[in-house]
N, C-alpha and C positions, 0 to 999 in steps of 0.2 A: 504494500500500500504506500503510495507516495506520501512524503513528509509534508504536512500542510504548511509548516513554517517555511520550508524551502520553497514550496510552490508560491507562497505569498511574496517572498523576497524576489523570486524570478519574475513574477507578474508585475511587481512594482518596478523592477529594472526595465522591463519591456515598456511599461507605461511611460517612464521617464525618458527612455530612449526615443520612443515614437513622438512624444510631445515636445521634448527639449533637445534631443540629441545625446549621443553617447558621452560627450564631454561633460554634460550636466550630471551624469551619474557618478556620485561620490558615495562612499560607504556610509557617511553620515546622513546624506539625503535619502539614500536607499533604506537605511534603518528607520528613519522617521516615516517614510512612505509606507513601509511594511509593518510599522508598529512594533519594532523589536529593537534591541540594542545593537550598537555597531559590532560588538563582539559576537553576537549571534549571527550577524551577516557574515563575518569572517569564518565562523565555525561551520556555517551551512554551505557557503559557496567559495570560500577561500579568497583569492585575490581577484582584482577586477578583470584581468585576462581570463581567469578560470570562469568567472561569471559570464563573460562574453561567450565563451565556448558552450557553456550550459544553455544559454539563451538560444544560440544558433542550433545546437543539437536538438533541443526541444521543439523548435520550429521545424527542423528537418523531419522529426517524427510525424508532425502533422502533414507535411508534404507527402511523406511516404504512405501515410494512411490514405491519402487521395489516390496514390498509385495503386494501392492494394484494392480499393473499391472499384477502380476502373477494370482491373484484371478480373475481379470477382464478377463483374457485370458481363464479361465476354469469355466464359470458360472454354468455348470451343473454337475461338478465332483469335489467334495471336496478333494478327495485323490490326484487327479492330480493338483489341485490348491495348495495344501500344498507342493507337490513335487516341483512344479515350483517356489513357493515362497522361499523354503529352498535353492534350487539350485541357484536361481538368487541372493539371499542375499549373499550366500557364494562366488559366483563368483564376485559380486560387492566388497565384503570384501577383496578378494585377491589383487585387484588393488587399494584399498583405501589407499592413502598415509597418511592421518591423523590417521586412525586406526593403521597403521604400526608404525607411530611415537609414538603413545600411548603405544602400546604393546611392542615395542622394548625398550621403556624406562625402562622396568623392568630389563633389563640387565645392566643398568648403574645406576646413582644416581638420575636420573630425573623421579621420580615416582609419582609426584603430580597429574597427570591426570588419572592414572590407576584406582583409587578407583571409579571414575565416571562410569566405566564399570564393576566394580566388587562389592566391599563391600558397596559402597554408590550409587548403581545403581537403587534406588527406583523409581525415576522419569522416567528413561529410561525404566525399566521393566513395569511400569504402563502404559506409553504411548504405548509401543509395545503390551501389552496384550489388551488394549482398541481397538487398530486397528484390531488385529487378531480376537478378539471376535466379533466385528462389521462385519467383513468379513465372519466369519464362520456362523453366525446366519441365513442368508438367505438359507443356505443349509439344515436347519432343522435337525441337527445331532441327531442321535438316542442315546441320552445320557441325563440323567436327569440334571436339572440345578445345583444341588449340586455337581455333578462331572464334569460338563463342565468347570467351572472356573479353577479347579485344573489341568484338562487335558491341557487347553490352557496355563496355567502357566508353566507346564512341557515342552511343546513344545517350548515355547519362551525361557526358560532357557537353554534348550539343544542346540537350535540354537545359542544363545549367546555364549555358551561354544565352539561350533565349529567355530564361528567367531573368538574367541580369540585364539583357539588352534585346527586347523583342524586336523582330523585324517584320512581323506580320501578325494577323489575328491568331488567337489560340487555336481556332478551328483549322485555319490554313496550315499553320505550322504542324499541328497534330496530323493532318492528312499527309503532308509532305514527308514527315519523319516516318510515319507508318508505312508509306509506300516504299521508302528506302529500306527500312528495317525488314519489311516483308520480302523484299528481293533477296535479302541476305539470310533471314531466319526462317521464314515460313515454308512449309511443305507445299 
């Protein structure tokens, strides 16, 4: 069962980040917003960089929930499952205030969170690839194991790129990536 104190602290950090920016998040302000002591904040989440990672990983879990729902909705058609997952993730991303706060920080001085989605995204990419691999496996894609992992890696990285900087509608991007993935993965 999740720790309610930790959840309150992380929720307060997300609220502060989305309303005022990551630079406005101090342990003292966070403690006041969560209704706990500063020491409790440190005990629950550690340092500010550790808090940032927790925030991003918790948001990633919500994104991956969207992916899982899309695959569940298309148990017999891998290409349609991929299309739905990409479309739904990009639609979710459009309305995601934490993601917008992180991405828009690149236009100001508040860039401490951005590397968690770009250059230091190892844990994020690993978790996403693990979920997608597990969801693709039951479809028995027509690709050898040596090429399956790189194909999934490529799809995950392209979707992350579109999350960060969309170039088309979620529907069009979903259709385009599903077409491409279908040529590589589907029977």
